[in-house]
C-alpha positions as CSV (number, residue, x, y, z in Angstrom):
1,M,-44.4,-188.5,-74.7
2,F,-42.6,-189.7,-71.3
3,P,-44.4,-189.9,-68.3
4,S,-43.6,-187.5,-65.6
5,P,-40.3,-188.3,-63.5
6,H,-40.8,-189.3,-59.9
7,L,-38.6,-187.2,-58.1
8,F,-39.0,-188.1,-54.4
9,P,-38.6,-191.0,-51.8
10,P,-39.6,-193.5,-50.8
11,W,-37.4,-195.3,-53.4
12,S,-37.7,-198.9,-54.3
13,A,-35.1,-201.5,-53.2
14,I,-32.7,-200.4,-56.0
15,G,-33.1,-196.7,-55.0
16,R,-32.5,-197.4,-51.5
17,K,-29.4,-199.3,-52.4
18,I,-27.8,-196.3,-54.2
19,E,-28.9,-194.1,-51.7
20,S,-26.9,-196.2,-49.2
21,Q,-24.0,-196.2,-51.4
22,V,-24.0,-192.5,-52.0
23,R,-24.3,-192.1,-48.1
24,K,-21.3,-194.4,-47.7
25,A,-19.1,-192.5,-50.3
26,L,-20.0,-189.0,-48.7
27,Y,-18.9,-190.4,-45.4
28,D,-15.9,-192.5,-46.4
29,F,-14.4,-189.6,-48.4
30,E,-15.6,-186.7,-46.2
31,M,-17.0,-185.3,-49.4
32,L,-19.0,-182.5,-47.4
33,G,-16.1,-182.1,-44.9
34,G,-16.5,-178.6,-43.6
35,T,-20.1,-178.5,-43.9
36,P,-20.4,-176.6,-47.2
37,Q,-23.1,-174.2,-47.3
38,K,-23.6,-174.5,-50.9
39,V,-23.1,-177.7,-53.3
40,G,-23.5,-177.6,-57.1
41,V,-24.6,-180.7,-59.3
42,A,-23.0,-180.8,-62.7
43,L,-26.4,-181.5,-64.3
44,S,-26.0,-182.9,-67.9
45,G,-29.5,-184.3,-68.1
46,G,-28.4,-188.0,-68.4
47,K,-29.5,-190.6,-65.8
48,D,-26.3,-190.3,-63.8
49,S,-26.4,-186.5,-62.8
50,L,-30.0,-186.6,-62.4
51,A,-30.0,-189.6,-60.1
52,L,-27.4,-187.6,-58.2
53,L,-29.5,-184.6,-57.9
54,L,-32.3,-186.5,-56.7
55,L,-30.2,-188.4,-54.2
56,L,-28.4,-185.5,-52.6
57,H,-31.9,-183.5,-52.4
58,A,-33.4,-186.8,-50.5
59,I,-30.0,-186.9,-48.3
60,N,-29.7,-182.9,-47.6
61,G,-30.1,-182.4,-44.0
62,R,-30.7,-186.1,-43.2
63,G,-27.6,-187.6,-41.7
64,F,-25.5,-184.5,-43.1
65,A,-25.7,-181.1,-42.1
66,P,-28.3,-179.3,-44.3
67,F,-26.6,-177.3,-47.5
68,Q,-28.2,-175.2,-50.5
69,L,-28.0,-177.3,-53.6
70,L,-28.0,-175.7,-57.0
71,A,-27.9,-177.4,-60.4
72,F,-25.5,-176.2,-63.3
73,H,-26.2,-177.1,-66.9
74,V,-24.2,-176.6,-69.9
75,E,-26.2,-176.6,-73.2
76,G,-24.8,-176.2,-76.9
77,E,-24.9,-177.6,-80.3
78,F,-23.6,-180.8,-79.0
79,S,-23.8,-182.6,-75.7
80,C,-22.4,-185.9,-74.2
81,G,-25.2,-186.1,-72.1
82,A,-28.8,-187.2,-73.0
83,G,-29.4,-184.1,-75.3
84,V,-32.4,-183.1,-73.2
85,D,-33.8,-179.6,-73.5
86,R,-33.6,-177.0,-70.7
87,P,-37.5,-176.8,-70.0
88,F,-37.4,-180.4,-69.0
89,L,-34.3,-179.9,-66.5
90,H,-35.9,-176.7,-65.5
91,S,-39.3,-178.4,-64.7
92,I,-37.3,-181.0,-62.4
93,C,-35.5,-178.3,-60.6
94,Q,-38.4,-176.1,-60.1
95,K,-40.3,-179.1,-58.5
96,L,-37.3,-179.8,-56.3
97,H,-36.9,-175.9,-55.4
98,I,-33.2,-176.1,-56.9
99,P,-31.9,-173.2,-58.8
100,L,-30.8,-174.2,-62.2
101,I,-27.7,-172.2,-63.8
102,T,-27.0,-172.6,-67.4
103,R,-24.0,-171.7,-69.5
104,T,-23.6,-172.1,-73.4
105,S,-20.9,-174.2,-74.9
106,Q,-19.3,-173.0,-78.2
107,Q,-18.1,-176.2,-79.6
108,K,-18.4,-176.7,-83.3
109,R,-18.7,-180.0,-85.3
110,Q,-15.4,-179.4,-87.2
111,D,-13.2,-179.2,-84.1
112,L,-15.4,-181.5,-81.7
113,A,-13.3,-183.7,-79.7
114,C,-14.3,-185.3,-76.3
115,Y,-11.0,-183.8,-74.4
116,S,-11.4,-180.2,-75.7
117,C,-15.3,-180.3,-75.0
118,S,-14.9,-181.8,-71.4
119,R,-12.4,-179.0,-70.8
120,E,-14.6,-176.1,-72.0
121,R,-17.7,-177.5,-70.2
122,R,-15.9,-178.0,-66.9
123,R,-14.5,-174.2,-67.2
124,L,-17.9,-172.9,-68.0
125,L,-19.2,-175.0,-64.8
126,F,-16.7,-173.9,-62.5
127,V,-16.8,-170.3,-63.3
128,A,-20.7,-170.4,-63.0
129,A,-20.2,-172.1,-59.9
130,K,-17.7,-169.4,-58.3
131,E,-20.1,-166.8,-59.4
132,E,-22.8,-168.5,-57.2
133,G,-20.5,-168.7,-54.2
134,V,-20.3,-172.7,-54.7
135,E,-16.9,-174.4,-53.8
136,T,-17.8,-178.0,-53.9
137,I,-19.4,-179.3,-57.2
138,A,-20.7,-183.0,-57.8
139,F,-20.2,-185.0,-60.4
140,G,-22.2,-188.1,-61.6
141,H,-19.4,-190.4,-62.3
142,H,-20.2,-193.9,-61.1
143,R,-18.2,-196.9,-60.7
144,E,-17.8,-197.8,-64.3
145,D,-16.5,-194.3,-65.2
146,A,-13.9,-194.9,-62.9
147,I,-12.7,-198.2,-63.9
148,Q,-12.6,-197.1,-67.6
149,T,-10.6,-194.0,-66.4
150,L,-8.0,-196.3,-64.5
151,L,-7.5,-198.4,-67.4
152,M,-6.9,-195.4,-70.1
153,N,-4.5,-193.9,-67.7
154,L,-2.6,-196.9,-67.1
155,L,-2.5,-198.1,-70.6
156,H,-2.0,-194.6,-72.6
157,K,0.1,-192.7,-69.9
158,A,1.6,-195.5,-67.7
159,E,0.0,-193.9,-64.8
160,F,-2.2,-195.6,-62.4
161,A,-4.9,-193.2,-61.4
162,G,-8.9,-193.4,-61.5
163,N,-11.3,-191.0,-60.9
164,L,-10.7,-189.5,-57.3
165,P,-13.9,-189.5,-55.1
166,K,-12.7,-185.9,-53.9
167,I,-10.3,-183.8,-55.5
168,W,-9.3,-180.1,-54.9
169,M,-9.1,-178.0,-58.3
170,R,-6.3,-175.5,-57.5
171,N,-6.6,-173.3,-60.6
172,Y,-10.5,-172.8,-60.0
173,G,-10.6,-173.0,-56.1
174,M,-13.1,-175.6,-56.5
175,T,-13.3,-179.1,-54.7
176,I,-14.8,-182.0,-57.0
177,I,-16.6,-184.9,-55.3
178,R,-18.2,-188.0,-56.9
179,P,-21.0,-189.7,-54.6
180,L,-21.8,-192.3,-57.1
181,I,-18.1,-193.5,-57.2
182,Y,-19.3,-196.8,-55.3
183,T,-22.5,-197.5,-57.8
184,E,-22.7,-199.7,-60.7
185,E,-23.9,-198.1,-64.0
186,A,-26.4,-200.9,-64.5
187,D,-28.1,-199.9,-60.9
188,I,-28.4,-196.3,-61.9
189,R,-30.0,-197.3,-65.3
190,Q,-32.5,-199.3,-63.6
191,F,-33.3,-196.5,-61.1
192,A,-33.7,-194.1,-63.8
193,K,-36.4,-196.3,-65.6
194,Q,-38.3,-196.9,-62.4
195,Q,-38.3,-193.1,-61.6
196,N,-39.3,-192.2,-65.1
197,F,-36.3,-190.0,-66.1
198,F,-34.2,-192.1,-68.1
199,R,-33.7,-190.9,-71.7
200,L,-31.6,-191.6,-74.5
201,T,-27.9,-191.7,-73.6
202,C,-25.0,-189.9,-75.5
203,Q,-26.1,-187.7,-78.3
204,C,-22.6,-186.6,-79.3
205,P,-21.6,-187.6,-83.1
206,V,-18.0,-188.5,-81.9
207,G,-19.0,-189.9,-78.5
208,Q,-20.2,-193.2,-79.7
209,D,-16.8,-194.0,-81.0
210,S,-14.7,-192.4,-78.0
211,M,-11.8,-194.0,-76.3
212,R,-14.1,-194.2,-73.4
213,K,-16.7,-196.5,-75.3
214,K,-13.6,-198.8,-76.7
215,T,-12.3,-198.9,-73.3
216,D,-15.6,-200.6,-72.3
217,Q,-15.6,-202.9,-74.9
218,L,-12.1,-204.0,-73.7
219,L,-13.4,-204.5,-70.3
220,Q,-16.3,-206.6,-71.8
221,E,-13.9,-208.8,-73.5
222,I,-11.4,-208.9,-70.3
223,E,-14.6,-210.3,-68.3
224,Q,-14.8,-213.1,-70.1
225,L,-11.4,-214.4,-68.8
226,F,-11.7,-212.7,-65.4
227,P,-15.5,-212.3,-64.4
228,N,-14.6,-210.1,-61.5
229,A,-12.3,-207.9,-63.4
230,R,-14.6,-204.6,-63.0
231,A,-15.3,-205.3,-59.1
232,N,-11.3,-205.9,-58.6
233,L,-10.4,-202.6,-60.6
234,S,-12.8,-200.5,-58.7
235,K,-11.4,-201.7,-55.5
236,A,-7.9,-201.0,-56.7
237,A,-9.0,-197.5,-57.9
238,L,-10.8,-196.8,-54.7
239,V,-7.6,-197.8,-52.5
240,Y,-5.7,-195.4,-54.7
241,G,-8.2,-192.6,-54.1
242,S,-8.2,-193.3,-50.4
243,K,-4.3,-193.0,-50.2
244,K,-4.4,-189.9,-52.3
245,A,-7.2,-188.4,-50.0
246,Q,-4.8,-189.0,-47.1
247,E,-1.9,-187.0,-48.6
248,P,-1.3,-183.6,-47.2
């Protein structure tokens, strides 16, 4: 049995550090510009999305205009999240007084692939968000996710493009924000363990051999020659993100 998660501040030092980084990201990239009345969180149940949910709940109305926070979860036969069940997430959301909206993925093992699964899950999330009147949805992508995306796009497509901190999805009429864009995965992992919501990571049968996993292994090799590789790639990706945010 896992101990009950600690859902409310005061945080430890690492929690305060991450909250400061989230606040900085929200401010630097005007993620809550226009003061949205509702903000959704894509809640997989993994450490990243749960940390994001707790931090946005704690920040809400403190330094930023208050908004209604909702959580959106896609369940199914396979998950790239922690493989937690709905009652666990429902219990957390209930204690935080946050509505939990769920949808079900139809992905099957025979045609399971990261790209198609991701697209289906996003579509389900966006449609559910629109039904609830949500036009801003937060994803738990952190610094390492942005770096891996940058390298994969550069090496596979010759495009210098990482995860943008804020992006308008025209086809869905939805804005994606990434408040953890400054935050290292190791810090989130430490915070999740301290707050007792850390669970096993990716349960997907194809996720452990995904291109993203291989890219992270490549990064580890690069760091042996260039110890500051992750920090420098993160800075480069954020410079790109800042320029894209300023484009009309």
